[in-house]
PyMOL commands that place a pseudoatom at each C-alpha (Angstrom):
pseudoatom trace, name=CA, resn=MET, resi=1, chain=A, elem=C, hetatm=0, pos=[151.097, 101.002, 129.560]
pseudoatom trace, name=CA, resn=SER, resi=2, chain=A, elem=C, hetatm=0, pos=[151.843, 104.502, 130.786]
pseudoatom trace, name=CA, resn=ILE, resi=3, chain=A, elem=C, hetatm=0, pos=[151.328, 107.044, 127.982]
pseudoatom trace, name=CA, resn=GLY, resi=4, chain=A, elem=C, hetatm=0, pos=[149.427, 109.593, 130.076]
pseudoatom trace, name=CA, resn=LEU, resi=5, chain=A, elem=C, hetatm=0, pos=[145.920, 108.337, 129.288]
pseudoatom trace, name=CA, resn=ASP, resi=6, chain=A, elem=C, hetatm=0, pos=[144.006, 106.210, 131.748]
pseudoatom trace, name=CA, resn=ASP, resi=7, chain=A, elem=C, hetatm=0, pos=[142.666, 102.813, 130.703]
pseudoatom trace, name=CA, resn=ASN, resi=8, chain=A, elem=C, hetatm=0, pos=[139.085, 104.033, 130.265]
pseudoatom trace, name=CA, resn=ALA, resi=9, chain=A, elem=C, hetatm=0, pos=[140.176, 106.925, 128.047]
pseudoatom trace, name=CA, resn=ARG, resi=10, chain=A, elem=C, hetatm=0, pos=[142.341, 104.666, 125.892]
pseudoatom trace, name=CA, resn=ALA, resi=11, chain=A, elem=C, hetatm=0, pos=[139.542, 102.094, 125.541]
pseudoatom trace, name=CA, resn=GLY, resi=12, chain=A, elem=C, hetatm=0, pos=[136.954, 104.735, 124.675]
pseudoatom trace, name=CA, resn=ILE, resi=13, chain=A, elem=C, hetatm=0, pos=[139.115, 106.414, 122.061]
pseudoatom trace, name=CA, resn=ALA, resi=14, chain=A, elem=C, hetatm=0, pos=[140.112, 103.041, 120.598]
pseudoatom trace, name=CA, resn=GLN, resi=15, chain=A, elem=C, hetatm=0, pos=[136.434, 102.093, 120.316]
pseudoatom trace, name=CA, resn=GLY, resi=16, chain=A, elem=C, hetatm=0, pos=[135.712, 105.310, 118.422]
pseudoatom trace, name=CA, resn=LEU, resi=17, chain=A, elem=C, hetatm=0, pos=[138.754, 104.751, 116.231]
pseudoatom trace, name=CA, resn=ALA, resi=18, chain=A, elem=C, hetatm=0, pos=[137.538, 101.235, 115.437]
pseudoatom trace, name=CA, resn=ALA, resi=19, chain=A, elem=C, hetatm=0, pos=[134.347, 102.692, 113.947]
pseudoatom trace, name=CA, resn=VAL, resi=20, chain=A, elem=C, hetatm=0, pos=[136.383, 105.243, 111.973]
pseudoatom trace, name=CA, resn=LEU, resi=21, chain=A, elem=C, hetatm=0, pos=[138.680, 102.470, 110.741]
pseudoatom trace, name=CA, resn=ALA, resi=22, chain=A, elem=C, hetatm=0, pos=[135.684, 100.361, 109.701]
pseudoatom trace, name=CA, resn=GLY, resi=23, chain=A, elem=C, hetatm=0, pos=[134.121, 103.299, 107.871]
pseudoatom trace, name=CA, resn=THR, resi=24, chain=A, elem=C, hetatm=0, pos=[137.391, 104.186, 106.184]
pseudoatom trace, name=CA, resn=TYR, resi=25, chain=A, elem=C, hetatm=0, pos=[138.005, 100.627, 105.036]
pseudoatom trace, name=CA, resn=THR, resi=26, chain=A, elem=C, hetatm=0, pos=[134.417, 100.241, 103.805]
pseudoatom trace, name=CA, resn=LEU, resi=27, chain=A, elem=C, hetatm=0, pos=[134.634, 103.536, 101.935]
pseudoatom trace, name=CA, resn=ALA, resi=28, chain=A, elem=C, hetatm=0, pos=[137.963, 102.483, 100.376]
pseudoatom trace, name=CA, resn=LEU, resi=29, chain=A, elem=C, hetatm=0, pos=[136.423, 99.254, 99.121]
pseudoatom trace, name=CA, resn=LYS, resi=30, chain=A, elem=C, hetatm=0, pos=[133.323, 101.035, 97.821]
pseudoatom trace, name=CA, resn=THR, resi=31, chain=A, elem=C, hetatm=0, pos=[135.456, 103.635, 96.046]
pseudoatom trace, name=CA, resn=GLN, resi=32, chain=A, elem=C, hetatm=0, pos=[137.600, 100.917, 94.476]
pseudoatom trace, name=CA, resn=ASN, resi=33, chain=A, elem=C, hetatm=0, pos=[134.428, 99.121, 93.358]
pseudoatom trace, name=CA, resn=TYR, resi=34, chain=A, elem=C, hetatm=0, pos=[133.241, 102.323, 91.677]
pseudoatom trace, name=CA, resn=HIS, resi=35, chain=A, elem=C, hetatm=0, pos=[136.712, 102.807, 90.155]
pseudoatom trace, name=CA, resn=TRP, resi=36, chain=A, elem=C, hetatm=0, pos=[136.428, 99.379, 88.530]
pseudoatom trace, name=CA, resn=ASN, resi=37, chain=A, elem=C, hetatm=0, pos=[132.835, 99.780, 87.389]
pseudoatom trace, name=CA, resn=VAL, resi=38, chain=A, elem=C, hetatm=0, pos=[132.359, 103.408, 86.385]
pseudoatom trace, name=CA, resn=THR, resi=39, chain=A, elem=C, hetatm=0, pos=[131.222, 103.903, 82.792]
pseudoatom trace, name=CA, resn=GLY, resi=40, chain=A, elem=C, hetatm=0, pos=[130.207, 106.755, 80.550]
pseudoatom trace, name=CA, resn=PRO, resi=41, chain=A, elem=C, hetatm=0, pos=[131.700, 109.885, 79.035]
pseudoatom trace, name=CA, resn=ARG, resi=42, chain=A, elem=C, hetatm=0, pos=[133.490, 110.848, 82.266]
pseudoatom trace, name=CA, resn=PHE, resi=43, chain=A, elem=C, hetatm=0, pos=[135.061, 107.407, 82.654]
pseudoatom trace, name=CA, resn=ASN, resi=44, chain=A, elem=C, hetatm=0, pos=[138.703, 108.554, 82.445]
pseudoatom trace, name=CA, resn=SER, resi=45, chain=A, elem=C, hetatm=0, pos=[138.414, 111.428, 84.907]
pseudoatom trace, name=CA, resn=LEU, resi=46, chain=A, elem=C, hetatm=0, pos=[136.288, 109.520, 87.440]
pseudoatom trace, name=CA, resn=HIS, resi=47, chain=A, elem=C, hetatm=0, pos=[138.337, 106.342, 87.118]
pseudoatom trace, name=CA, resn=ALA, resi=48, chain=A, elem=C, hetatm=0, pos=[141.483, 108.347, 87.987]
pseudoatom trace, name=CA, resn=LEU, resi=49, chain=A, elem=C, hetatm=0, pos=[139.764, 110.370, 90.732]
pseudoatom trace, name=CA, resn=PHE, resi=50, chain=A, elem=C, hetatm=0, pos=[138.399, 107.243, 92.421]
pseudoatom trace, name=CA, resn=GLU, resi=51, chain=A, elem=C, hetatm=0, pos=[141.841, 105.615, 92.298]
pseudoatom trace, name=CA, resn=THR, resi=52, chain=A, elem=C, hetatm=0, pos=[143.427, 108.580, 94.048]
pseudoatom trace, name=CA, resn=GLN, resi=53, chain=A, elem=C, hetatm=0, pos=[140.700, 108.482, 96.677]
pseudoatom trace, name=CA, resn=TYR, resi=54, chain=A, elem=C, hetatm=0, pos=[140.767, 104.762, 97.445]
pseudoatom trace, name=CA, resn=THR, resi=55, chain=A, elem=C, hetatm=0, pos=[144.570, 104.828, 97.630]
pseudoatom trace, name=CA, resn=ASP, resi=56, chain=A, elem=C, hetatm=0, pos=[144.362, 107.586, 100.249]
pseudoatom trace, name=CA, resn=LEU, resi=57, chain=A, elem=C, hetatm=0, pos=[141.683, 105.696, 102.181]
pseudoatom trace, name=CA, resn=GLN, resi=58, chain=A, elem=C, hetatm=0, pos=[143.739, 102.503, 102.210]
pseudoatom trace, name=CA, resn=ALA, resi=59, chain=A, elem=C, hetatm=0, pos=[146.747, 104.359, 103.613]
pseudoatom trace, name=CA, resn=ALA, resi=60, chain=A, elem=C, hetatm=0, pos=[144.514, 106.041, 106.200]
pseudoatom trace, name=CA, resn=SER, resi=61, chain=A, elem=C, hetatm=0, pos=[143.192, 102.633, 107.275]
pseudoatom trace, name=CA, resn=ASP, resi=62, chain=A, elem=C, hetatm=0, pos=[146.717, 101.586, 108.164]
pseudoatom trace, name=CA, resn=ASP, resi=63, chain=A, elem=C, hetatm=0, pos=[147.341, 104.799, 110.132]
pseudoatom trace, name=CA, resn=LEU, resi=64, chain=A, elem=C, hetatm=0, pos=[144.084, 104.376, 112.056]
pseudoatom trace, name=CA, resn=ALA, resi=65, chain=A, elem=C, hetatm=0, pos=[144.747, 100.723, 112.878]
pseudoatom trace, name=CA, resn=GLU, resi=66, chain=A, elem=C, hetatm=0, pos=[148.251, 101.577, 114.069]
pseudoatom trace, name=CA, resn=ARG, resi=67, chain=A, elem=C, hetatm=0, pos=[146.876, 104.326, 116.320]
pseudoatom trace, name=CA, resn=ILE, resi=68, chain=A, elem=C, hetatm=0, pos=[144.463, 101.819, 117.870]
pseudoatom trace, name=CA, resn=ARG, resi=69, chain=A, elem=C, hetatm=0, pos=[147.412, 99.502, 118.513]
pseudoatom trace, name=CA, resn=ALA, resi=70, chain=A, elem=C, hetatm=0, pos=[149.450, 102.379, 119.992]
pseudoatom trace, name=CA, resn=LEU, resi=71, chain=A, elem=C, hetatm=0, pos=[146.606, 102.793, 122.489]
pseudoatom trace, name=CA, resn=GLY, resi=72, chain=A, elem=C, hetatm=0, pos=[147.114, 99.164, 123.524]
pseudoatom trace, name=CA, resn=VAL, resi=73, chain=A, elem=C, hetatm=0, pos=[143.974, 97.762, 121.909]
pseudoatom trace, name=CA, resn=PHE, resi=74, chain=A, elem=C, hetatm=0, pos=[143.646, 95.252, 119.086]
pseudoatom trace, name=CA, resn=ALA, resi=75, chain=A, elem=C, hetatm=0, pos=[142.333, 96.771, 115.853]
pseudoatom trace, name=CA, resn=PRO, resi=76, chain=A, elem=C, hetatm=0, pos=[139.364, 95.150, 114.143]
pseudoatom trace, name=CA, resn=GLY, resi=77, chain=A, elem=C, hetatm=0, pos=[140.400, 93.496, 110.909]
pseudoatom trace, name=CA, resn=SER, resi=78, chain=A, elem=C, hetatm=0, pos=[137.626, 91.319, 109.527]
pseudoatom trace, name=CA, resn=LEU, resi=79, chain=A, elem=C, hetatm=0, pos=[135.016, 92.255, 106.960]
pseudoatom trace, name=CA, resn=ALA, resi=80, chain=A, elem=C, hetatm=0, pos=[132.293, 91.020, 109.312]
pseudoatom trace, name=CA, resn=ARG, resi=81, chain=A, elem=C, hetatm=0, pos=[133.524, 93.277, 112.122]
pseudoatom trace, name=CA, resn=PHE, resi=82, chain=A, elem=C, hetatm=0, pos=[133.886, 96.230, 109.765]
pseudoatom trace, name=CA, resn=ALA, resi=83, chain=A, elem=C, hetatm=0, pos=[130.298, 95.698, 108.596]
pseudoatom trace, name=CA, resn=GLU, resi=84, chain=A, elem=C, hetatm=0, pos=[129.133, 95.836, 112.226]
pseudoatom trace, name=CA, resn=LEU, resi=85, chain=A, elem=C, hetatm=0, pos=[131.066, 98.995, 113.061]
pseudoatom trace, name=CA, resn=SER, resi=86, chain=A, elem=C, hetatm=0, pos=[130.988, 101.047, 109.859]
pseudoatom trace, name=CA, resn=PRO, resi=87, chain=A, elem=C, hetatm=0, pos=[128.777, 104.111, 109.467]
pseudoatom trace, name=CA, resn=ILE, resi=88, chain=A, elem=C, hetatm=0, pos=[129.168, 103.623, 105.688]
pseudoatom trace, name=CA, resn=GLU, resi=89, chain=A, elem=C, hetatm=0, pos=[126.765, 101.423, 103.737]
pseudoatom trace, name=CA, resn=ASP, resi=90, chain=A, elem=C, hetatm=0, pos=[128.301, 98.795, 101.483]
pseudoatom trace, name=CA, resn=ALA, resi=91, chain=A, elem=C, hetatm=0, pos=[128.202, 99.393, 97.720]
pseudoatom trace, name=CA, resn=PRO, resi=92, chain=A, elem=C, hetatm=0, pos=[125.256, 97.955, 95.806]
pseudoatom trace, name=CA, resn=ASP, resi=93, chain=A, elem=C, hetatm=0, pos=[125.840, 94.689, 93.926]
pseudoatom trace, name=CA, resn=ALA, resi=94, chain=A, elem=C, hetatm=0, pos=[125.167, 96.391, 90.607]
pseudoatom trace, name=CA, resn=PRO, resi=95, chain=A, elem=C, hetatm=0, pos=[126.645, 99.889, 90.775]
pseudoatom trace, name=CA, resn=ARG, resi=96, chain=A, elem=C, hetatm=0, pos=[124.487, 102.592, 89.308]
pseudoatom trace, name=CA, resn=GLY, resi=97, chain=A, elem=C, hetatm=0, pos=[125.645, 105.246, 86.867]
pseudoatom trace, name=CA, resn=ALA, resi=98, chain=A, elem=C, hetatm=0, pos=[128.524, 107.638, 87.353]
pseudoatom trace, name=CA, resn=ASP, resi=99, chain=A, elem=C, hetatm=0, pos=[126.372, 110.441, 88.774]
pseudoatom trace, name=CA, resn=ALA, resi=100, chain=A, elem=C, hetatm=0, pos=[124.921, 108.140, 91.430]
pseudoatom trace, name=CA, resn=MET, resi=101, chain=A, elem=C, hetatm=0, pos=[128.420, 106.921, 92.316]
pseudoatom trace, name=CA, resn=VAL, resi=102, chain=A, elem=C, hetatm=0, pos=[129.697, 110.471, 92.758]
pseudoatom trace, name=CA, resn=THR, resi=103, chain=A, elem=C, hetatm=0, pos=[126.681, 111.504, 94.839]
pseudoatom trace, name=CA, resn=ASP, resi=104, chain=A, elem=C, hetatm=0, pos=[126.937, 108.364, 96.976]
pseudoatom trace, name=CA, resn=LEU, resi=105, chain=A, elem=C, hetatm=0, pos=[130.644, 108.834, 97.686]
pseudoatom trace, name=CA, resn=ALA, resi=106, chain=A, elem=C, hetatm=0, pos=[130.220, 112.535, 98.491]
pseudoatom trace, name=CA, resn=ALA, resi=107, chain=A, elem=C, hetatm=0, pos=[127.527, 111.655, 101.043]
pseudoatom trace, name=CA, resn=ASP, resi=108, chain=A, elem=C, hetatm=0, pos=[129.790, 108.980, 102.531]
pseudoatom trace, name=CA, resn=HIS, resi=109, chain=A, elem=C, hetatm=0, pos=[132.631, 111.456, 102.968]
pseudoatom trace, name=CA, resn=ASP, resi=110, chain=A, elem=C, hetatm=0, pos=[130.181, 113.823, 104.691]
pseudoatom trace, name=CA, resn=THR, resi=111, chain=A, elem=C, hetatm=0, pos=[129.199, 110.944, 107.006]
pseudoatom trace, name=CA, resn=MET, resi=112, chain=A, elem=C, hetatm=0, pos=[132.829, 110.306, 107.852]
pseudoatom trace, name=CA, resn=ALA, resi=113, chain=A, elem=C, hetatm=0, pos=[133.398, 114.015, 108.541]
pseudoatom trace, name=CA, resn=ARG, resi=114, chain=A, elem=C, hetatm=0, pos=[130.479, 114.095, 110.977]
pseudoatom trace, name=CA, resn=SER, resi=115, chain=A, elem=C, hetatm=0, pos=[131.774, 110.961, 112.725]
pseudoatom trace, name=CA, resn=LEU, resi=116, chain=A, elem=C, hetatm=0, pos=[135.258, 112.409, 113.037]
pseudoatom trace, name=CA, resn=ARG, resi=117, chain=A, elem=C, hetatm=0, pos=[134.130, 115.694, 114.586]
pseudoatom trace, name=CA, resn=ALA, resi=118, chain=A, elem=C, hetatm=0, pos=[132.666, 113.980, 117.637]
pseudoatom trace, name=CA, resn=LEU, resi=119, chain=A, elem=C, hetatm=0, pos=[135.720, 111.779, 118.160]
pseudoatom trace, name=CA, resn=ILE, resi=120, chain=A, elem=C, hetatm=0, pos=[138.121, 114.725, 117.786]
pseudoatom trace, name=CA, resn=VAL, resi=121, chain=A, elem=C, hetatm=0, pos=[136.320, 116.480, 120.642]
pseudoatom trace, name=CA, resn=GLU, resi=122, chain=A, elem=C, hetatm=0, pos=[136.375, 113.302, 122.751]
pseudoatom trace, name=CA, resn=ALA, resi=123, chain=A, elem=C, hetatm=0, pos=[140.103, 112.782, 122.117]
pseudoatom trace, name=CA, resn=ALA, resi=124, chain=A, elem=C, hetatm=0, pos=[140.886, 116.402, 122.977]
pseudoatom trace, name=CA, resn=ASP, resi=125, chain=A, elem=C, hetatm=0, pos=[138.793, 116.180, 126.156]
pseudoatom trace, name=CA, resn=VAL, resi=126, chain=A, elem=C, hetatm=0, pos=[140.898, 113.270, 127.495]
pseudoatom trace, name=CA, resn=GLY, resi=127, chain=A, elem=C, hetatm=0, pos=[144.210, 114.813, 126.400]
pseudoatom trace, name=CA, resn=ASP, resi=128, chain=A, elem=C, hetatm=0, pos=[144.843, 112.479, 123.446]
pseudoatom trace, name=CA, resn=GLU, resi=129, chain=A, elem=C, hetatm=0, pos=[146.393, 115.049, 121.155]
pseudoatom trace, name=CA, resn=ALA, resi=130, chain=A, elem=C, hetatm=0, pos=[147.930, 112.404, 118.876]
pseudoatom trace, name=CA, resn=THR, resi=131, chain=A, elem=C, hetatm=0, pos=[144.528, 110.962, 118.013]
pseudoatom trace, name=CA, resn=ALA, resi=132, chain=A, elem=C, hetatm=0, pos=[142.951, 114.402, 117.718]
pseudoatom trace, name=CA, resn=ASP, resi=133, chain=A, elem=C, hetatm=0, pos=[145.722, 115.429, 115.306]
pseudoatom trace, name=CA, resn=LEU, resi=134, chain=A, elem=C, hetatm=0, pos=[145.368, 112.277, 113.191]
pseudoatom trace, name=CA, resn=LEU, resi=135, chain=A, elem=C, hetatm=0, pos=[141.610, 112.694, 112.992]
pseudoatom trace, name=CA, resn=THR, resi=136, chain=A, elem=C, hetatm=0, pos=[141.799, 116.424, 112.241]
pseudoatom trace, name=CA, resn=GLY, resi=137, chain=A, elem=C, hetatm=0, pos=[143.901, 115.627, 109.184]
pseudoatom trace, name=CA, resn=ARG, resi=138, chain=A, elem=C, hetatm=0, pos=[141.406, 112.967, 108.119]
pseudoatom trace, name=CA, resn=LEU, resi=139, chain=A, elem=C, hetatm=0, pos=[138.536, 115.425, 108.643]
pseudoatom trace, name=CA, resn=ALA, resi=140, chain=A, elem=C, hetatm=0, pos=[140.146, 117.925, 106.272]
pseudoatom trace, name=CA, resn=THR, resi=141, chain=A, elem=C, hetatm=0, pos=[140.656, 115.169, 103.698]
pseudoatom trace, name=CA, resn=HIS, resi=142, chain=A, elem=C, hetatm=0, pos=[137.044, 113.965, 103.881]
pseudoatom trace, name=CA, resn=GLU, resi=143, chain=A, elem=C, hetatm=0, pos=[135.694, 117.504, 103.577]
pseudoatom trace, name=CA, resn=LYS, resi=144, chain=A, elem=C, hetatm=0, pos=[137.925, 118.253, 100.591]
pseudoatom trace, name=CA, resn=THR, resi=145, chain=A, elem=C, hetatm=0, pos=[137.080, 114.934, 98.928]
pseudoatom trace, name=CA, resn=ALA, resi=146, chain=A, elem=C, hetatm=0, pos=[133.335, 115.526, 99.374]
pseudoatom trace, name=CA, resn=TRP, resi=147, chain=A, elem=C, hetatm=0, pos=[133.717, 118.980, 97.832]
pseudoatom trace, name=CA, resn=MET, resi=148, chain=A, elem=C, hetatm=0, pos=[135.711, 117.588, 94.898]
pseudoatom trace, name=CA, resn=LEU, resi=149, chain=A, elem=C, hetatm=0, pos=[133.100, 114.889, 94.289]
pseudoatom trace, name=CA, resn=ARG, resi=150, chain=A, elem=C, hetatm=0, pos=[130.204, 117.375, 94.444]
pseudoatom trace, name=CA, resn=SER, resi=151, chain=A, elem=C, hetatm=0, pos=[132.109, 119.630, 92.063]
pseudoatom trace, name=CA, resn=SER, resi=152, chain=A, elem=C, hetatm=0, pos=[132.519, 116.774, 89.554]
pseudoatom trace, name=CA, resn=ALA, resi=153, chain=A, elem=C, hetatm=0, pos=[128.842, 115.754, 89.593]
pseudoatom trace, name=CA, resn=GLY, resi=154, chain=A, elem=C, hetatm=0, pos=[127.215, 115.703, 86.162]
for i in range(1, 154): cmd.bond("trace and resi %d" % i, "trace and resi %d" % (i + 1))
show_as sticks, trace
zoom trace
């Protein structure tokens, strides 16, 4: 493979992307769980908001996995591996009320934003502009989503 990144750079970026992929996938599943289980007077608005968010996260998971593959590395794809790599905690078995769901998801999007910042710098440092660009877009999405969630808190 000769894309202008040495093997160590590609492996390092792919490793960071694997953690981002795991976090993204875990957050998508958690958001879908909350979409299914939200109750209360804000059910309609939160149900729709969560659906928009998990749909975006699922699409982002595919983009992240494909970037890992473009770097010549196999993407993680099992729930067990995602659990090992993810900076996001799994959803509780019995989801709490709507306010707790919103607060939890906002904090998770903040976690993802912090994770992305470090990897964007690393990608830029090794000249991987494609990864830096992909992650910069994801960073903006996580920051906006966290803001929207905080703004919809009860």
